[in-house]
N, C-alpha and C positions, 0 to 999 in steps of 0.2 A: 282460218279462224282457229283451227286446232293448233296450228304452229304458234299462233299468238298466245294461246292459253299455255302451251308448253313452255314458251319462253318466259312468261310471267311467272310460272310456277318455279323455274330454276332460278329466276331473279330473286324470288322471296327466300328460297333456300340459301342462296348466296348471302343474303342480308342477315339472316337469323343469328349467325355467330356474333356479328357486330353489335346487334341489339342486345344479345345476351351479355356480351362483355360490358356494354354501357350500363346495363342494369346492375351487374355485379359491382362495377366501379362505384356507381351511385350508392349502393348498399354499403360498400366499404367506407365511403366518405361519411355517410350518415352515422355508421357505427363509430368512427373516429370522433365525429362531432358530438355524439351522445356521450362518449367516454370523457371528453373534456369539459362537458357542461358543468360538472360539480367542481372541478379544479378552477374553472374560470369564474364560477359564482362565488367561490371563496376568495380568490385573488381580488375580485372587484371590491370587496368589502375591507381589504387590508388598509390599515393605517400606514400612510407613506412616510418615509424619512427623507429629509431634504437632500442628504448627501447621496451621491451616486457612485457606485462601484466602478472602478476603471481596471479592466483586466486585458492584458496584452496577451493574445493567444500564443504568439510565437515564444514570448518569454516563459509562459506557463509550460509549453511544450519542452522548452530547454530544461526547466526545473525537473520535469518528470522523465527526461531522456536518460538512458544509461550509457550513452556514447562516451562522455568524459570518464565515467568510472572504468569502463572497459579499456579505454586507452591508457589511463594512468596505471591501472592494474598490470597491463602488459609491459609498460615501461619499467615498472619496479621488478616484475618477475624476470624479465629478459635484460636487466640492467648490466651494462658493461662499463663500469666506472673507469676502467683503464683505457678505454678508447677515446682518443683525442677528438674533439669536435671543433670544426672550423667555424669560428664566429668572432666577430670584431668586439672583444672585450679585454682590454689590457689586464694582465695578471696583477700588476701593481694596483690598479683601480679596484679590482675585486678584493684583493687583500685588505685594502683600506676600508672598504664597505663592510666586509666580514668582521674586521676588528671593531668597527663601530657597533655592529649588532651584538658582538660578544660582550662588550662593556656593560650593556644594559639587560643581559639575559643570563639566567642560570644554567643554560645549555653551553656546551663546549663548542663554540662556533669558531673554529680555527681553519685557516686556509690549508688545503691539501690538493694535489692535482686531481684526485678522484672527485672531490666535491666540485671543483671547477668544471670537470667534464659534465657532470650532471646538470649543473646550472646552465651551462651553455647548450646542452641537449634540450632542456625545457624551453629555453628562449628560442631555439631554432625550430622545434617541432610542435610545441604546445602553447605558443604565444597567444593565439586566438582563444584557446580553451580557457586560459587564465583570466582573460577579459570577461568571459561569461561566468566563470566561477566566482569572481569578485562581486558580480551582481547578486548571486545566490547568497554569498556570504553576508551581505547586508541584512538578510533575514535571519541567518543562523548565528552569527558571531555574537551579537549582544546576549543571546540566550546562553551560548557556551560560556562566555566570560562571567556571567552571574553565577553559573553552577560551579565553575573552577574556582571562583573567589571564595565561595562558601567552604571549600575544602582546602583553601590555601595552597592551590597548585598553580604553577607558572601559566600566565595567560596564553603564552605561545603554544600551548598544547592544542589550542583551537585549530591550528594549522594541520594537526594530525588528521582531523576529520576529512580534510581535503584529500590527503593521501589515502585514507582508509576507504572512503566511499564516493569521492568527488562530490560531497554534499548532497548525495542522493539517499534519502531515508529507505528507499525500497531496494537498494543495491544489495546483491547476494553474491558471495564469492564462490569459487569452485568447491570449497570445503563446506559450504553451507552457512558460513557466517553472514550475518545480515544487519542492515540498519546503518545509520551514520557512523557508529563506532564499531561495526562489524563484530557483534557478539555472536558466539557459538551458542547453541541451544542450552547446554548445561551451564555454561558461564552466565547466561542471562538468568536462568532459574536461581543460580547461586546468589545473584545480586538482586533477587526479588522482583525480576521483571515478569509480569504476567504473560503467558503464552497459552492460548486455547484456540478453538475453532474460529472464533470471531475476532480476537484481539491478539496482537503480538506487540508488546511494549518494547521490543528491541528497535522497532520502527519509530517509537515515540521520541521526538527531539528532546523534550525535557527529561523524561525518566531515563532514557538511555545515557544522556549526558551525565546525570547524577550517578548512575551506576559506573560509568567509565571513570569518573573522578574518584570514586571510592576504590575502584580497582587499582588505579595508579598510586593512590596514597598507600595502599598496602604494599605495592611493589617498591615504592621509595623507602619504606621502612626496612625492606629486605636488602636493597642494593646501595641506597644512599647517593644515587647518581641518576639524573634525569635522562641522560642518554641511554643508560642501561634499562631504565624504566620503559623507554619506548621500545627497546630491543626485546624486553620480556613481554611487552604487550603484543608484539607481533609474533614471536616464536615460543612464548611461554617461559616462565622463570627457570624451568629445568634446563632448557638449552642454553641460557645465559650463564648459569652456574657451571655447566660442563665446559662452556668456552673459556670461562675464567680459569678453571682447573687445568685445562689443556695448554693454556698460554702461560702457565707458571704463576698464577695468582694475580695477573695484571687486570686492572679494572677500568681502563680507558677504552671506550667503545672501538676506537680506530686500532688499538693494539690487539683486541680479540676478534676483530671483524671477520677475519678469514676462517675462524673456528666456528662461526655461526652458520645457520642454514642460508642457502643462496639468496632467498627472498629477503631475508633480514639484512644481508650484506648491502642490498640496494635501498633498504627502508629508511634508515636514518639519513643518508644522503638526499633522498627524495624529500623528506621532511625539511631538512635544512635549505634545500634548493627552493621549496615551496615558500618558506619563510622569507627567503631573499627576494623572490619575485614580488611578493606582496609589499615588502619594504621599499623596494626600488622599481616598482612598476613604471612610474613616470619617467625615470631615466632611460627605460628601454622602450618607451613608446607604447606601453600597454595601457589601453583606455578601458577602465572598468565600465561595464554597462550598468544602467541604473535599475534597481529593483523597484517594481511597482507595488509590491506588498512587503511591509517590513513588520517584524514580529511585534513591535510596540503598537502598531496599528491594528492589531487583532485582539480578540477577547474570547473567553469561553462561556458556554451555556451548558448547564447540567441537563441532560436529556432524560425525560420522565417516561417516555413511551418509545418502544422499538421503532426506529425509522431508518429508511434507506437514503443513500446519497441521492438517488434519483428523485425521491419524493421531495427532499430538501431543495434540490436544484430546480425542480418544476415550480415549487411554491414561492421561493424568494429570488428566483432568476440569478443563480450563481452557477458557473460551470462546474461540472463534475470533476474536471481535472483540478480545479482550484480547491475543491473539497478534499480531494485525494492528497494534495500538497500539504494542506493545513491539518489534515487528520490522518496521517500515514499508518497509524497503528491499527486501523479497522481493516482487516484482511479482506472481508467480502463486501466492502462499501455499504455496510450495515452497522448501525449503532445499536448494540443490544441493550437490554435492561435486565439485570440480574437482581436477586435478592441481596440486600446489604452491600451492594457494590455500586458506586457512582461511575457513570460514563459521561464524558464531556465532548461537546462539539465546539471546534474553534472556527471562528468566522471573522472576516473584516469587520471593523467596528460599525460601519454603516448597516451591514447585514445583521449584526447582533441586534441592533435597534428594531429592524423589520421583524425579526424573529420574535423577540420579547414583547413587542407591541401587539402581536397576533398569535401568541402562543396557543391559546385555546382552540382557535380555528385550524392551526397547523396540526395539532394533535387529533382533532376531529377528522380531518382529511386522512391522516395515517390510519386511523381506526376504520374509516370507510374503506380505504384501499385494502386493508387486511381482511375485511368482511367479504371482499370480492374474490378472494382466493378460493380455489376449489377445495372442498373439504373431503376427508376420507369417508367412504361409505361403511357404516357399521352394520353388519348383518345380524348381530345378536347382542343381547345385553346379559351379562353374567351376574348372577346374585349368589353371594356365598352366605350359607347359613350355617351357624355353629351350634351344635347341641351340647349340653352339659354332660350327657351320658356317654356318647360314643365319640364326640369331638370330631365328627366327620363333616366334610364340605359337600353340600349339594349345589349343583349348577342348573339354572333354568334358562332356556333360550326363548326369545320372543320370535314368533313366526314373521317372516318377511315376505312381501309380495312384489312382484315386478310386472309393469304393464308392457305388453308386447308392442314393439314399434316396427316400422317398415324396415326390412332388411335383417331383422333378428332371426337367428337360428337357435336350435337347442344347444348346439356346440358352443356358439358365442356367448349365450347366457350362462351356460354351465362354467365356462372359463372365467367369466366376470365375477361369479359368486363362489368360485373354487369348490364346485360340487360336480358330481358325475352326471352324464346324460340320462343314465338309467334311473338315478334317484329322481331327476326332474320328471321323467315319465311316470314313475311310480306315485309320487306325491300328487301329480295333477291328472292321473288316470288317462295318459295319452298313449295311444297304441302305435300310431305312425310317427312321421317326422313333420307333419304340417302344423303350423301355428296360426291361431285366429288373431288378426290384427286388433289391438285394443283390449284383448282379454288379459285379466290379471293372472299371473303365473306364480305358484308358490315356489319360492327359491330356497327356503329353509323349512325343516319339519318341526 
């Protein structure tokens, strides 16, 4: 009988952890369910739009990946244009194609062996990358062309963003240049791009493109040659001027190329090779992937209350990755609201409809979530009183009390309220270290 009781006792002890775990899990599930009640109740009342968003996660991942940027940057930095590349592309065919491109472009697109080597290198090692880049360009190129046209700049400049950033607005160079057009911090500020803790407009496709167009306009006024404008964009106008002087006043890029920094020596060939691959991709079997989101199929909404991408994603069922792609200038995935400054959210058109039809409910949810955040504990209230005679300031503090809980010690309470243990004892007339559970403890005098 005793043995049976002992066996039953150990069996119960053995099961306790499993019951405890189950209870904890149930509590966790209930907490999650409770947390989602308000979100679900709001979404149930949303006015629906007939269109449905179609997002391909692999394509979205490609847009936000830095692989293409890192590969192209390495190619340009380590470019050896004098190294012959074994690829079946007859030189005479290439010459004819380059001549056809040159006839309709303000750039000096002339055949030379160095350019041939870069084109063949891209075809041999970056063919698949360009297929993906052409899908991304379906989103960005219409935007670029509009901004370039306003400044009367050759539309071929759009290919420069491929070389600069592989069309990734979050790309950052080793020197700290960032965005589609790779602006340094001070250059961005010079061209009125806002940069603060929440926003970096160097990542903004529209604003950074407008800034890049203005920069190139000023460079063209200085050099009068688009090849040299690109060289100045990469290495700075000072290096281009030095290269011109060192070469005896020559102003053809290919004639001063050896006098330029190493990266710039591979920069213009990479730009022209990129232009060639876009122009003759079909002839080389490059099949552009299709973009599922195009710029003309998006629109913007002015945001009236601070919101996070997570809140927007939860409410209107759009992946955070897509929000990051469409709104790359927000550094913390939060859209702030400042005085006298407007901030906009770009969404696919069908999601714009969902947002605008349910705007009040969306802002109500954002306010509700903001209210759930832990607030700082204020231990005192300061009141300043100014007298006309002495003009001295007097400060009064409001007494604060704390209710003792299980596990509290004088030391832990003192640390919490930034006071000393001796003060706590003095204020509450405590002699020892024992605390009475549930008692109110004075924590300020």
